[in-house]
C-alpha positions in Angstrom: 0.0 0.0 0.0 2.7 2.5 1.0 4.6 1.7 -2.2 1.6 2.3 -4.5 0.8 5.6 -2.7 4.5 6.7 -3.0 4.5 5.7 -6.7 1.4 7.9 -7.2 3.3 10.9 -5.7 2.0 10.9 -2.2 4.0 11.7 0.9 3.8 8.5 3.1 3.9 8.0 6.8 3.8 4.6 8.4 4.7 2.7 11.5 5.3 -0.9 12.6 6.3 -2.7 15.8 9.4 -4.0 14.0 12.2 -1.4 14.0 14.3 -3.2 11.5 11.5 -3.5 9.0 10.6 0.2 9.5 14.1 1.3 8.7 14.3 -1.0 5.6 11.0 0.0 4.2 11.6 3.7 4.9 14.8 3.5 2.9 13.0 1.8 0.1 10.2 4.4 -0.1 12.7 7.2 -0.1 13.7 6.1 -3.6 10.5 7.5 -5.0 11.5 11.1 -4.1 8.5 11.9 -1.8 8.6 12.7 1.9 8.6 9.6 4.2 7.8 9.7 7.9 8.3 6.4 9.8 8.5 5.3 13.4 8.1 2.3 15.6 4.7 2.2 17.2 1.9 -0.2 18.2 -1.8 0.1 17.5 -2.4 -1.0 21.1 0.0 1.5 22.6 -2.0 4.8 22.8 1.0 6.8 23.8 3.1 5.6 20.8 0.1 6.4 18.5 -0.4 9.8 20.0 3.3 10.6 19.8 3.5 9.4 16.2 0.4 11.4 15.1 1.5 14.6 17.0 5.0 14.5 15.5 3.6 13.9 12.1 1.1 16.8 12.3 3.8 19.0 13.6 6.0 18.3 10.5 3.4 17.9 7.8 0.6 20.1 9.1 -2.1 17.5 8.6 -3.2 14.0 7.7 -5.3 13.5 4.5 -5.6 9.7 4.4 -5.6 7.0 7.0 -5.2 3.3 6.1 -6.0 0.9 8.9 -4.1 -2.2 7.8 -2.6 -3.9 10.9 -3.8 -7.4 11.4 -2.9 -10.8 12.8 -4.3 -14.3 12.8 -4.3 -17.0 15.5 -6.6 -19.7 14.1 -8.3 -22.5 15.9 -11.6 -24.2 16.0 -14.0 -22.7 18.6 -13.7 -25.6 21.0 -9.9 -25.3 21.0 -9.4 -21.6 20.8 -7.8 -20.1 23.9 -8.8 -16.9 25.6 -5.4 -15.5 24.8 -5.8 -16.3 21.1 -9.2 -14.7 21.0 -8.1 -11.6 22.8 -4.9 -11.0 20.8 -6.8 -11.0 17.5 -9.6 -8.9 18.8 -7.2 -6.4 20.3 -5.0 -5.9 17.1 -7.6 -6.2 14.4 -10.5 -4.5 16.0 -9.4 -2.3 18.9 -6.3 -1.2 16.9 -8.5 0.2 14.1 -10.6 2.0 16.7 -7.5 3.4 18.4 -5.9 4.7 15.2 -9.1 6.2 13.8 -10.0 7.9 17.1 -6.6 9.6 17.3 -6.5 10.7 13.6 -10.1 11.7 12.9 -10.0 14.9 15.1 -7.3 16.3 12.8 -9.4 15.4 9.7 -12.5 17.1 11.3 -10.4 20.2 11.9 -9.4 20.2 8.2 -13.0 19.3 7.1 -11.6 16.6 4.8 -10.1 13.2 4.8 -10.3 9.6 3.5 -10.2 6.5 5.6 -9.7 3.0 4.2 -10.1 0.0 6.5 -8.7 -3.4 5.7 -11.5 -6.0 6.3 -11.5 -9.4 4.6 -13.8 -11.6 2.6 -13.9 -13.6 5.9 -15.8 -10.6 7.2 -18.4 -11.2 4.6 -19.0 -15.0 5.0 -17.0 -16.3 7.9 -14.4 -19.1 7.8 -13.7 -22.4 9.5 -11.3 -22.0 12.4 -11.4 -18.2 12.4 -13.9 -17.3 15.1 -11.7 -14.5 16.3 -10.5 -13.2 12.9 -14.0 -13.3 11.4 -15.4 -11.4 14.4 -12.9 -8.6 13.9 -13.4 -8.3 10.1 -17.2 -8.3 10.5 -16.5 -5.6 13.1 -14.4 -3.5 10.8 -17.2 -3.5 8.3 -19.5 -2.2 11.0 -17.0 0.5 11.9 -16.8 1.5 8.2 -20.6 1.9 7.7 -21.0 3.7 11.0 -18.2 6.1 10.5 -19.3 6.8 6.9 -22.6 8.0 8.4 -21.0 9.9 11.3 -18.4 11.8 9.2 -20.0 12.1 5.7 -21.2 15.7 6.2 -17.9 16.6 7.7 -16.0 15.9 4.5 -14.6 12.6 5.6 -15.1 9.4 3.5 -14.8 5.9 5.0 -14.6 2.7 3.0 -13.3 -0.8 3.4 -11.4 -3.2 1.2 -12.0 -7.0 1.7 -9.0 -8.9 0.4 -9.4 -12.5 -0.6 -6.5 -14.9 -0.8 -3.5 -12.6 -1.3 0.1 -13.8 -1.6 1.4 -12.0 1.5 3.9 -13.6 4.0 1.1 -14.3 6.4 -1.2 -16.1 4.0 1.6 -17.8 2.1 2.8 -19.4 5.3 -0.6 -20.7 6.1 -1.4 -21.9 2.6 1.9 -23.4 1.7 2.0 -25.4 4.9 -1.4 -26.8 4.0 -1.6 -27.8 0.3 -5.2 -29.1 0.8 -6.3 -25.7 2.2 -4.5 -23.9 -0.7 -6.2 -26.1 -3.3 -9.6 -25.4 -1.7 -8.9 -21.7 -1.6 -8.0 -21.7 -5.3 -10.9 -24.0 -6.1 -13.5 -21.5 -4.8 -11.8 -18.5 -6.4 -13.3 -18.2 -10.0 -10.1 -16.5 -11.3 -8.1 -19.5 -10.1 -5.0 -17.8 -8.6 -3.9 -15.8 -5.6 -4.0 -12.0 -5.7 -1.0 -9.8 -5.1 -0.4 -7.1 -2.5 -0.5 -4.6 -5.3 -4.1 -5.5 -6.0 -4.9 -4.2 -2.5 -2.6 -1.2 -2.8 -4.1 0.1 -6.0 -7.6 -0.4 -4.6 -6.8 1.5 -1.4 -5.3 4.2 -3.6 -8.5 4.5 -5.6 -10.7 4.6 -2.6 -8.5 7.3 -1.0 -8.3 9.4 -4.2 -10.5 12.1 -5.7 -11.5 9.5 -8.3 -13.7 8.1 -5.5 -14.9 11.5 -4.1 -18.6 10.3 -4.1 -17.9 6.9 -2.6 -18.3 6.3 1.1 -19.5 3.4 3.2 -18.5 0.9 0.5 -17.2 -2.6 1.3 -15.2 -3.7 -1.7 -14.1 -7.3 -2.1 -10.8 -7.8 -4.0 -10.9 -11.5 -4.1 -10.8 -12.9 -7.7 -14.6 -13.6 -7.3 -14.1 -15.6 -4.1 -17.2 -14.1 -2.4 -19.5 -14.9 -5.3 -22.4 -17.0 -4.0 -21.9 -16.2 -0.4 
C-alpha cells in the first residue's frame, strides 16, 4: 500500500512494531522522491500512537488519508481456541482500528476533509472455518466502516473498506503453503483461479482514498478474484 501511494506521488507516513523493517521500508520508499515519515509504534499503545500522530502533524501540518491495515491471525476451532488467542486478534484487528481512527479523525475534522480505508476481509463477509476471532474482527471492521461513513460524511470525511481474498502475503503464504489441501480449496473456490498480489490491495486503497472516489463512502469492496460470489 505504501509503495503504491508513493509511486502515485503521495508523501507517506507509516509505523510498525518491528524497528528493522521500519528502517528497511523507509529507505525503500525514499527512492520515490517523496517525503517519508516512519517510526516504531503499536496500534495497542496509545502513547506511541499519539506521539506518532502529534509529531507527524507538527512536521506535515495535517493527515489527508488513514489506512487501517494492521492485522494478525491466531486460528483454531471454537472448542480449541484459547482466551489469549481470541483476545490477541480482537485487540489488534478491531481495537487497533478503533484506536488509530479515534486519534487521527479529530485532525481530519479540523481540516474538514479526509479519507479512511479500513482493511477488512472476505472472511468478514461470509466467515471461515477455524477463524472465530478473525471473522469477528473483520465483521466488526465492516461495522466500523458503515457507522463512521454515516458519522463523518457531512464533515467531508469518507470511510470505505477493502476486503482482500487470498493474497500472496507472507502471512497467507505461510498458512497456505504449509497446508496444500487448504490452498487447493482456496483456489478452487476462487473463480479467477489464482492468488491475488499485495499490489491489488494497494491500488484499490489508492483508488478509494483518491479524488476519483470522491462520491464513494460506506462501501465494502471485495478484492478476491470472485471468491465471495455466491456467499
